[in-house]
Legacy VTK file of the C-alpha trace (Angstrom):
# vtk DataFile Version 3.0
C-alpha trace
ASCII
DATASET POLYDATA
POINTS 113 float
-2.149 64.643 45.503
-1.351 64.965 49.172
-3.134 67.524 51.264
-0.634 69.359 53.448
-1.775 70.961 56.648
-0.024 74.216 57.376
1.602 73.922 60.800
3.016 76.822 62.767
6.697 77.328 62.285
8.895 75.986 65.138
11.031 79.114 64.730
8.953 81.580 66.682
10.169 84.696 68.423
10.673 82.740 71.646
13.068 80.309 69.983
15.033 82.926 68.058
15.860 84.680 71.336
17.139 81.462 72.933
19.241 80.193 70.036
21.811 82.125 68.012
20.201 81.116 64.733
17.020 79.467 63.515
16.877 77.329 60.391
13.718 77.632 58.352
12.947 74.570 56.292
10.847 74.897 53.150
8.795 71.768 53.782
6.390 70.827 56.548
7.823 68.620 59.289
5.995 65.443 60.355
3.872 65.688 63.503
6.261 63.597 65.621
9.253 65.695 64.604
7.649 69.052 65.384
6.346 67.853 68.758
9.805 66.659 69.819
11.382 70.012 68.970
9.430 71.950 71.592
11.875 71.456 74.470
12.055 74.469 76.757
15.663 75.236 77.777
14.984 78.449 79.688
15.519 76.908 83.137
17.619 73.735 83.055
17.553 71.730 86.269
21.120 70.400 86.019
24.417 71.470 84.529
27.107 68.879 83.847
30.622 70.024 83.075
32.084 67.407 80.750
35.566 68.798 80.268
37.302 68.559 76.923
35.392 66.190 74.613
37.542 63.394 73.246
40.245 63.737 75.908
38.475 62.005 78.795
41.498 59.781 79.470
43.798 62.808 79.797
41.638 64.857 82.196
43.958 64.133 85.130
47.019 65.226 83.162
45.242 68.358 81.950
44.159 69.267 85.478
47.712 69.155 86.903
48.893 72.428 85.234
45.642 74.171 86.205
46.040 73.049 89.803
49.702 74.138 89.862
48.883 77.598 88.443
46.004 78.069 90.894
48.173 76.990 93.838
50.948 79.392 92.784
48.452 82.261 92.421
46.873 81.610 95.824
50.186 81.223 97.625
51.703 84.297 95.953
48.729 86.533 96.688
48.411 85.342 100.276
52.147 85.964 100.720
51.707 89.553 99.531
48.753 90.058 101.879
50.590 88.514 104.825
53.775 90.581 104.336
51.888 93.857 103.944
49.811 93.066 107.043
52.759 92.126 109.291
55.350 94.706 108.176
54.635 98.140 109.724
56.733 100.003 107.145
54.414 98.854 104.326
51.437 101.018 105.276
51.484 103.364 102.278
48.773 103.778 99.661
50.871 101.901 97.122
50.868 98.785 99.292
47.136 99.048 99.969
46.612 99.194 96.217
48.850 96.114 95.881
46.679 94.350 98.485
43.532 95.253 96.550
45.080 93.817 93.390
46.031 90.644 95.274
42.473 90.209 96.580
41.084 90.833 93.092
43.471 88.254 91.652
42.400 85.742 94.292
38.749 86.260 93.376
39.419 86.060 89.659
41.548 82.915 89.837
39.037 81.215 92.142
36.070 82.054 89.935
37.911 80.939 86.781
38.958 77.664 88.337
LINES 1 114
113 0 1 2 3 4 5 6 7 8 9 10 11 12 13 14 15 16 17 18 19 20 21 22 23 24 25 26 27 28 29 30 31 32 33 34 35 36 37 38 39 40 41 42 43 44 45 46 47 48 49 50 51 52 53 54 55 56 57 58 59 60 61 62 63 64 65 66 67 68 69 70 71 72 73 74 75 76 77 78 79 80 81 82 83 84 85 86 87 88 89 90 91 92 93 94 95 96 97 98 99 100 101 102 103 104 105 106 107 108 109 110 111 112
């Protein structure tokens, strides 16, 4: 007969808040396994954006449409802002609202890119 030592479960309250689910295994894990599963991911020091896994060779071709859409959005919104600023007849509330939408779109497209 083997004498099993009851170890604390690696699925504590701290881990269930950090991960969407926690698997509970019916047997006791070896000491080396449970010690390696205590990584703290609350404050990572680096973040690496890898892109689309499996399509590393096509990253340039995937980035071309994103760059074209971002360029079109920036140029279009800056054109709206420039025309409303330079044309004195476009000083109504409707055009100010259009300028606010253009600035919001610039912020959104920049943050998404």
